[in-house]
C-alpha positions as CSV (number, residue, x, y, z in Angstrom):
1,M,108.6,149.3,178.7
2,S,111.6,150.8,176.9
3,L,112.6,150.0,173.3
4,G,115.4,147.9,174.6
5,D,113.1,145.8,176.6
6,Q,111.2,145.0,173.5
7,A,114.1,143.4,171.7
8,S,114.0,139.8,170.5
9,D,113.4,137.4,173.3
10,S,115.7,134.8,171.8
11,A,118.9,134.8,169.8
12,P,119.1,133.7,166.2
13,F,119.9,130.0,165.7
14,F,121.1,130.2,162.1
15,S,123.1,132.6,160.1
16,S,121.1,134.9,157.8
17,D,120.4,133.9,154.3
18,S,118.0,136.6,153.6
19,E,118.4,138.7,150.5
20,A,116.2,141.6,151.7
21,E,117.5,145.1,151.1
22,G,119.1,146.4,154.2
23,P,121.5,149.0,155.3
24,E,125.3,148.6,155.2
25,D,126.3,151.5,157.4
26,Q,128.6,149.4,159.5
27,G,130.5,148.0,156.6
28,G,129.1,144.4,156.7
29,P,127.0,142.8,154.0
30,A,123.3,143.7,153.7
31,R,122.2,140.2,154.8
32,Q,124.4,140.2,157.9
33,E,123.4,143.7,158.9
34,E,119.7,142.8,158.5
35,E,120.0,139.8,160.8
36,T,122.0,141.8,163.4
37,S,119.5,144.6,163.3
38,S,116.3,142.7,163.6
39,G,117.7,140.0,165.9
40,V,116.2,137.2,163.8
41,S,118.1,135.2,161.2
42,G,116.8,134.8,157.6
43,V,115.6,131.2,158.2
44,W,113.7,132.0,161.3
45,A,112.3,135.2,159.7
46,L,110.9,133.1,156.9
47,L,109.5,130.6,159.3
48,T,107.9,133.4,161.3
49,V,106.2,134.8,158.1
50,L,104.9,131.3,157.2
51,I,103.4,130.8,160.6
52,L,101.8,134.3,160.5
53,C,100.3,133.4,157.1
54,Y,98.9,130.1,158.5
55,I,97.2,132.0,161.3
56,N,95.9,134.7,158.9
57,L,94.4,131.9,156.8
58,L,92.7,130.5,159.9
59,N,91.5,133.9,160.8
60,Y,89.6,134.4,157.6
61,M,88.6,130.8,157.3
62,D,86.8,131.0,160.7
63,R,85.3,134.4,159.8
64,F,83.6,133.1,156.6
65,T,82.6,129.6,157.8
66,V,79.3,131.1,159.0
67,A,78.7,132.6,155.6
68,G,79.2,129.1,154.1
69,V,76.3,127.7,156.1
70,L,74.1,130.8,156.3
71,P,71.0,129.2,154.7
72,D,71.2,126.4,157.3
73,I,71.5,128.9,160.1
74,E,68.6,131.0,158.9
75,H,66.4,127.9,158.6
76,Y,67.6,126.5,162.0
77,F,66.8,129.6,164.0
78,G,64.0,130.9,161.7
79,I,65.5,134.4,161.3
80,D,65.1,137.0,158.7
81,D,67.9,138.8,156.6
82,G,68.3,141.6,159.1
83,K,69.2,139.2,162.0
84,S,71.4,137.1,159.6
85,G,73.4,140.2,158.8
86,L,73.9,140.8,162.6
87,L,76.1,137.7,162.7
88,Q,78.8,139.4,160.8
89,T,78.1,142.9,162.2
90,V,78.5,141.9,165.9
91,F,81.8,140.1,165.1
92,I,83.2,143.1,163.2
93,C,82.0,145.6,165.9
94,S,83.8,143.7,168.6
95,Y,86.9,143.2,166.4
96,M,86.8,146.9,165.5
97,F,86.5,148.4,169.0
98,L,89.1,146.1,170.5
99,A,91.7,146.7,167.8
100,P,93.0,150.0,169.2
101,I,93.6,148.4,172.6
102,F,95.7,145.6,171.0
103,G,97.4,148.2,168.8
104,Y,98.5,150.1,171.8
105,L,99.7,147.0,173.5
106,G,101.4,145.8,170.3
107,D,103.5,148.9,170.1
108,R,104.7,148.5,173.7
109,Y,104.9,144.8,174.7
110,N,105.9,141.4,173.4
111,R,103.7,140.8,170.4
112,K,103.8,137.0,170.1
113,Y,102.5,136.6,173.6
114,I,99.7,139.0,173.0
115,M,98.7,137.1,169.8
116,S,99.0,133.7,171.6
117,V,96.5,134.7,174.3
118,G,94.1,136.2,171.8
119,I,94.2,133.2,169.4
120,L,93.6,130.7,172.3
121,F,90.6,132.8,173.5
122,W,89.3,132.9,169.9
123,S,89.6,129.1,169.5
124,V,87.7,128.4,172.8
125,V,84.9,130.8,172.0
126,T,84.5,129.5,168.5
127,L,84.2,125.9,169.8
128,A,81.6,127.1,172.4
129,S,79.5,128.7,169.7
130,S,79.0,125.4,167.9
131,F,76.9,124.2,170.8
132,T,74.3,127.0,170.6
133,P,70.7,125.6,171.2
134,Q,68.0,126.3,168.7
135,E,66.0,128.6,171.0
136,H,68.9,130.9,171.9
137,F,70.0,132.7,168.8
138,W,71.4,135.5,171.0
139,V,74.0,133.1,172.3
140,L,75.4,132.6,168.8
141,L,75.4,136.4,168.4
142,M,77.3,136.8,171.7
143,T,79.9,134.2,170.9
144,R,80.5,135.6,167.4
145,G,81.1,138.9,169.0
146,L,83.6,137.4,171.4
147,V,85.5,135.9,168.5
148,G,86.5,139.4,167.6
149,V,88.7,139.6,170.7
150,G,91.1,137.0,169.3
151,E,91.1,138.3,165.8
152,A,91.8,141.9,166.9
153,S,94.8,140.7,168.9
154,Y,96.3,139.2,165.7
155,S,95.3,141.5,162.8
156,T,96.7,144.6,164.4
157,I,100.1,143.1,165.2
158,A,101.1,140.5,162.7
159,P,101.9,143.0,159.8
160,T,104.2,145.0,162.1
161,I,106.3,141.9,162.8
162,I,106.8,141.4,159.1
163,A,107.7,145.0,158.8
164,D,110.4,144.6,161.4
165,L,111.8,141.5,159.6
166,Y,112.1,142.9,156.0
167,V,112.4,146.2,154.2
168,K,111.7,147.6,150.8
169,G,111.1,145.1,148.0
170,K,111.3,142.0,150.1
171,R,108.8,143.4,152.6
172,T,106.3,143.9,149.8
173,A,106.9,140.3,148.7
174,M,106.4,138.9,152.2
175,L,103.3,141.0,152.7
176,S,101.9,139.7,149.5
177,I,102.4,136.1,150.8
178,F,100.8,137.1,154.1
179,Y,97.8,138.6,152.4
180,F,97.3,135.7,150.0
181,A,95.9,134.1,153.1
182,I,92.9,136.5,153.2
183,P,91.2,135.3,150.0
184,V,92.4,131.7,150.3
185,G,91.3,131.5,153.9
186,S,88.0,133.1,153.1
187,G,87.4,130.6,150.3
188,L,88.3,127.7,152.5
189,G,85.8,129.0,155.0
190,Y,83.0,128.6,152.5
191,I,84.4,125.3,151.3
192,V,85.1,123.7,154.6
193,G,81.9,125.1,156.2
194,S,79.6,123.8,153.5
195,Q,81.3,120.5,153.0
196,V,81.6,119.6,156.7
197,S,78.0,120.6,157.1
198,N,77.1,118.3,154.2
199,L,79.0,115.4,155.6
200,A,77.7,115.7,159.1
201,K,74.2,116.9,158.0
202,D,74.5,119.5,160.8
203,W,75.9,123.0,160.4
204,H,77.2,123.0,164.0
205,W,80.2,120.8,163.0
206,A,81.3,123.4,160.5
207,L,82.3,125.6,163.5
208,R,84.4,122.9,165.1
209,V,87.2,122.7,162.5
210,T,89.1,126.0,163.1
211,P,89.4,125.7,166.9
212,A,91.6,122.6,166.7
213,L,93.8,124.3,164.1
214,G,93.9,127.4,166.3
215,L,95.5,125.5,169.1
216,I,98.2,124.3,166.7
217,A,98.8,128.0,165.8
218,V,99.3,128.9,169.5
219,L,102.0,126.2,169.9
220,L,103.8,127.4,166.7
221,L,103.7,131.0,167.9
222,L,105.2,130.1,171.3
223,L,107.8,127.6,170.2
224,V,109.0,129.0,166.8
225,V,108.2,132.7,166.3
226,Q,110.8,135.2,167.5
227,E,110.2,138.8,168.4
228,P,112.2,141.1,166.2
229,R,113.4,144.5,167.4
230,R,111.0,147.3,166.4
231,G,112.3,149.5,163.6
232,A,115.9,148.3,164.0
233,I,116.1,146.8,160.5
234,E,115.5,150.3,159.0
235,A,118.7,151.6,160.7
236,R,116.9,154.4,162.6
237,P,116.7,153.1,166.2
238,E,118.4,156.2,167.6
239,H,115.5,158.3,166.3
240,L,112.7,156.0,167.5
241,H,111.1,156.3,170.9
242,Q,107.7,155.8,172.3
243,T,105.3,158.7,172.3
244,S,101.9,159.0,174.0
245,W,98.9,157.4,172.3
246,L,97.3,160.8,171.9
247,T,100.4,162.1,170.1
248,D,100.4,159.0,167.8
249,L,96.7,159.6,166.9
250,K,97.4,163.3,166.1
251,A,100.3,162.4,163.9
252,L,98.3,159.8,162.1
253,G,95.4,162.2,161.6
254,K,97.8,164.6,159.8
255,N,99.1,161.9,157.5
256,R,97.0,162.4,154.4
257,S,98.1,159.3,152.6
258,F,97.2,157.2,155.7
259,V,93.8,158.8,156.1
260,L,92.8,158.7,152.4
261,S,94.0,155.1,151.8
262,T,92.1,154.1,154.9
263,F,88.9,155.5,153.5
264,G,89.7,153.7,150.2
265,F,90.2,150.5,152.1
266,T,86.9,151.1,153.9
267,A,85.2,150.8,150.5
268,V,87.0,147.5,149.9
269,A,85.8,146.3,153.4
270,F,82.2,147.4,152.6
271,V,82.1,145.5,149.4
272,T,83.9,142.4,150.5
273,G,81.9,142.3,153.8
274,S,78.6,142.4,151.9
275,L,79.6,139.8,149.3
276,A,81.2,137.6,151.8
277,L,78.1,137.1,153.8
278,W,75.4,137.4,151.2
279,A,76.8,136.1,147.9
280,P,76.3,132.3,148.5
281,A,72.8,133.0,149.9
282,F,72.0,135.2,146.9
283,L,73.1,132.6,144.4
284,F,71.1,130.0,146.3
285,R,67.9,132.1,146.1
286,A,68.5,132.8,142.4
287,A,68.7,129.0,141.8
288,V,65.5,128.5,143.8
289,F,63.7,131.3,142.0
290,T,64.6,129.9,138.6
291,G,63.7,126.3,139.6
292,E,67.2,125.0,139.3
293,K,67.2,124.0,143.0
294,A,64.6,123.0,145.6
295,P,63.9,125.4,148.5
296,C,65.4,124.9,151.9
297,A,62.7,122.7,153.6
298,E,64.8,120.4,155.8
299,A,67.2,120.8,158.7
300,H,70.1,120.8,156.1
301,C,70.0,123.1,153.1
302,A,71.8,121.2,150.3
303,S,73.6,123.8,148.1
304,S,76.7,123.8,146.0
305,D,76.9,127.6,145.8
306,S,79.1,128.0,148.9
307,L,81.5,125.4,147.5
308,I,81.7,127.1,144.1
309,F,81.9,130.6,145.5
310,G,84.6,129.4,147.9
311,V,86.7,128.0,145.1
312,I,86.3,131.2,143.1
313,T,87.3,133.3,146.1
314,C,90.5,131.2,146.6
315,V,91.5,131.4,142.9
316,T,90.6,135.1,142.4
317,G,92.3,136.0,145.6
318,V,95.6,134.5,144.6
319,L,95.4,136.0,141.1
320,G,94.3,139.4,142.4
321,V,96.9,139.8,145.1
322,A,99.7,138.5,142.7
323,S,98.6,140.7,139.8
324,G,98.2,143.7,142.1
325,V,101.7,143.4,143.5
326,Q,103.2,142.7,140.1
327,A,101.4,145.7,138.5
328,S,102.6,147.9,141.3
329,R,106.2,146.6,141.0
330,Q,106.2,147.4,137.2
331,L,104.6,150.8,137.6
332,R,107.0,151.9,140.4
333,T,109.7,152.2,137.7
334,R,107.7,154.9,136.1
335,T,106.0,156.7,139.0
336,P,106.3,156.7,142.9
337,R,102.5,156.9,143.0
338,A,102.1,153.4,141.7
339,D,100.6,151.8,144.7
340,P,97.5,154.0,145.2
341,L,97.0,154.1,141.4
342,V,96.9,150.3,141.2
343,C,94.5,150.2,144.2
344,A,92.2,152.7,142.5
345,A,92.3,150.8,139.2
346,G,91.3,147.6,141.0
347,L,88.2,149.1,142.6
348,L,87.1,151.0,139.6
349,L,87.4,147.9,137.4
350,S,85.6,145.6,139.9
351,A,82.5,147.8,140.0
352,P,81.1,147.0,136.5
353,F,81.8,143.3,136.9
354,L,80.0,143.1,140.2
355,Y,77.1,145.0,138.8
356,L,76.8,142.5,135.9
357,A,77.2,139.5,138.2
358,I,74.2,140.7,140.3
359,M,72.0,141.5,137.3
360,F,72.7,138.3,135.4
361,A,72.0,136.0,138.4
362,Q,68.5,135.0,137.2
363,A,69.4,134.8,133.5
364,S,72.6,132.8,133.5
365,T,74.4,131.0,136.3
366,I,77.6,130.6,134.3
367,A,77.7,134.3,133.3
368,T,77.1,135.2,136.9
369,Y,80.1,133.2,138.1
370,V,82.3,134.6,135.3
371,F,81.5,138.2,136.3
372,I,82.0,137.3,140.0
373,F,85.4,135.9,139.0
374,F,86.6,139.1,137.3
375,G,85.0,141.3,139.9
376,E,86.7,139.6,142.9
377,T,90.0,139.4,141.0
378,F,90.2,143.2,140.6
379,L,88.9,143.7,144.1
380,S,91.7,141.5,145.6
381,M,94.4,143.6,144.0
382,N,94.3,145.9,147.0
383,W,95.1,143.7,150.0
384,A,98.9,143.6,150.0
385,I,99.4,147.0,148.5
386,V,97.2,148.9,151.1
387,A,99.2,147.2,153.9
388,D,102.5,148.2,152.3
389,I,101.3,151.8,152.0
390,L,100.5,152.0,155.7
391,L,103.9,150.5,156.6
392,Y,106.0,153.0,154.6
393,V,104.1,156.2,155.4
394,V,104.0,155.5,159.1
395,V,107.0,155.3,161.4
396,P,107.8,151.9,163.1
397,T,106.7,152.9,166.6
398,R,103.2,153.9,165.5
399,R,102.5,151.0,163.1
400,S,100.4,148.8,165.4
401,T,98.4,151.9,166.4
402,A,98.0,152.8,162.7
403,E,96.9,149.2,161.9
404,A,94.4,149.4,164.7
405,L,93.1,152.8,163.6
406,Q,92.7,151.6,160.1
407,I,90.8,148.5,161.3
408,V,88.5,150.7,163.3
409,I,87.7,153.1,160.5
410,S,87.5,150.6,157.7
411,H,85.2,148.3,159.7
412,L,83.1,151.0,161.4
413,L,82.2,152.5,158.0
414,G,82.7,149.3,156.0
415,D,81.9,145.7,156.8
416,A,80.7,146.3,160.4
417,G,77.5,147.6,159.0
418,S,77.3,146.6,155.4
419,P,76.0,143.0,156.0
420,Y,73.3,144.2,158.3
421,L,72.5,147.2,156.0
422,I,72.1,144.9,153.0
423,G,69.9,142.6,155.1
424,V,67.7,145.4,156.3
425,L,67.4,146.9,152.8
426,S,66.4,143.4,151.5
427,D,63.7,143.1,154.2
428,S,62.4,146.6,153.5
429,L,62.3,146.0,149.7
430,R,60.6,142.7,149.9
431,K,56.9,143.0,149.0
432,T,55.9,139.4,149.7
433,D,57.6,136.3,151.1
434,S,57.6,134.6,147.7
435,F,60.7,133.1,146.2
436,L,60.7,135.9,143.6
437,W,60.9,138.7,146.2
438,Q,63.3,136.8,148.4
439,F,65.7,136.9,145.5
440,R,64.7,140.3,144.0
441,S,65.0,142.3,147.2
442,L,68.5,140.9,148.0
443,Q,69.5,141.6,144.4
444,L,68.5,145.2,144.5
445,S,70.2,145.7,147.9
446,L,73.5,144.2,146.6
447,L,73.7,146.8,143.8
448,L,74.9,149.2,146.5
449,C,78.3,147.4,146.4
450,S,79.1,148.7,142.9
451,F,78.5,152.3,143.8
452,V,80.7,152.0,146.9
453,A,83.5,150.5,144.9
454,V,83.6,153.6,142.6
455,V,83.8,155.9,145.7
456,G,86.7,153.8,147.1
457,G,88.5,154.2,143.8
458,A,88.2,158.0,144.1
459,F,89.8,157.9,147.5
460,F,92.8,156.0,146.2
461,L,93.2,158.5,143.4
462,A,93.3,161.2,146.0
463,T,95.9,159.2,148.0
464,A,98.2,159.3,144.9
465,L,98.5,163.1,145.3
466,F,100.2,162.9,148.7
467,I,101.9,159.5,148.8
468,E,105.4,160.6,147.7
469,Q,105.5,163.5,150.3
470,D,104.2,161.4,153.2
471,R,106.6,158.5,152.4
472,N,109.6,160.8,152.4
473,R,108.5,162.3,155.7
474,A,108.2,158.9,157.3
475,E,111.6,157.8,156.1
476,S,113.3,161.0,157.4
477,Y,111.4,161.1,160.6
478,V,113.0,162.5,163.8
479,P,111.2,163.3,167.1
480,S,109.1,166.5,167.1
481,D,109.0,167.1,170.8
482,D,111.6,170.0,170.6
483,E,114.3,168.0,172.4
484,P,117.7,169.5,171.5
485,I,119.7,167.7,168.9
486,V,123.2,168.4,167.5
487,V,123.3,169.9,164.0
488,P,126.7,170.7,162.4
489,K,127.2,174.4,161.5
490,S,130.4,175.7,160.0
491,G,132.3,172.7,161.3
492,R,131.1,173.0,164.8
493,S,128.2,171.5,166.7
494,T,125.2,173.7,167.5
495,R,122.2,172.8,169.6
496,V,118.9,173.7,168.0
497,P,115.3,172.5,168.6
498,V,114.1,169.6,166.5
499,S,111.1,171.6,165.2
500,S,113.4,174.1,163.6
501,V,114.9,171.5,161.2
502,L,111.8,169.7,160.3
503,I,110.6,170.0,156.7
């Protein structure tokens, strides 16, 4: 499919009122040029972003609903920490390995139709998982793995649509709104999961909320969202053409800012994946060990920890994303390396607070929640900024592939294995099955998160060394396949190969 075939599938209905920064090469105002280039007016572009935010919120809400009712699931199936960790691992593995396929499709075909099919599939499978019988834990594992199909179809594509609707400062603002949905959706997953389970006295009902909301998302995608033209808003369509997938991978592998920021984001994924699944269960075990709460002895485990942790995740996510974007915006006036420096600061500052939260769990519940609050706030500073880094160091025709590759690497080395690794470490460290060692073994395992956060901060510091050069290269990109282009020389046109003029 050619680039022309991938243009917007519907014309704008309203005149543009966007104030995004856009080119004015053809003499018109920036807003009018932006609308003409992308094929989507300002009003419809904003509606598109809001719908994508809603779906992103559902995405993470569904992902962490299971974590919100994990004690109930462990008791219902009679499984240990290792098998509990597999619930997150099988989902992430499916999501991770399918992401490159959807990244390839997203760079070449209509993106909203790909997302619609994926989200419909995800909703159906999630609903099916809520009917898993007690003697078939493997069925729940299989359905959680299949949920990754729908999420891979969405996560690799949605940021590239926003990138094709906005540029520069407004793109960063819209991405920050989009990534607000990650912590808010995650927190709502804990809250809705635990509260629906409490009301129904059955954890199965917690998995039946997001499928209905997912069907609404599909309808909004099909009826409202418009497909923008790829890269047109950046006024470089004449330089953009599809290259082979292998060529895309080679180019991304040579992009040092992309590679290093991906490894930094891998550390973020490792820490958030571990805390997301295990934090509520860890806090519950701490309360049982100290005698504040009764152990889980019935079909329903009554615990307020998922609710409190969910609220903290929502609040700290909003504060973290907002403060990260604002800090980056202020620092950009002083240095072009602002983005990776803010990401590094967020991870390095989160490490000591997470360590203190884990160590204070048995001594003071209030202190634990305070340290979790600060640790998660600093950790959340990365979300929108990492996405923005990828979008401005990678050319438009490779962005879906880059998103997919970043998902594969960050999840393969991050949260695909971290929940299972924490669970296995906990099982291996547990000397007896007493309440003391159920708590202590998980506490010692979670200390690994603080170390990984420091390593991630180092990767972002390394990214700062190359970010300026890689951004300039992406912004001045021309094809490198040695096709002849016309270069003025002494007032005349001279044909030279592209490779001879690349810097």
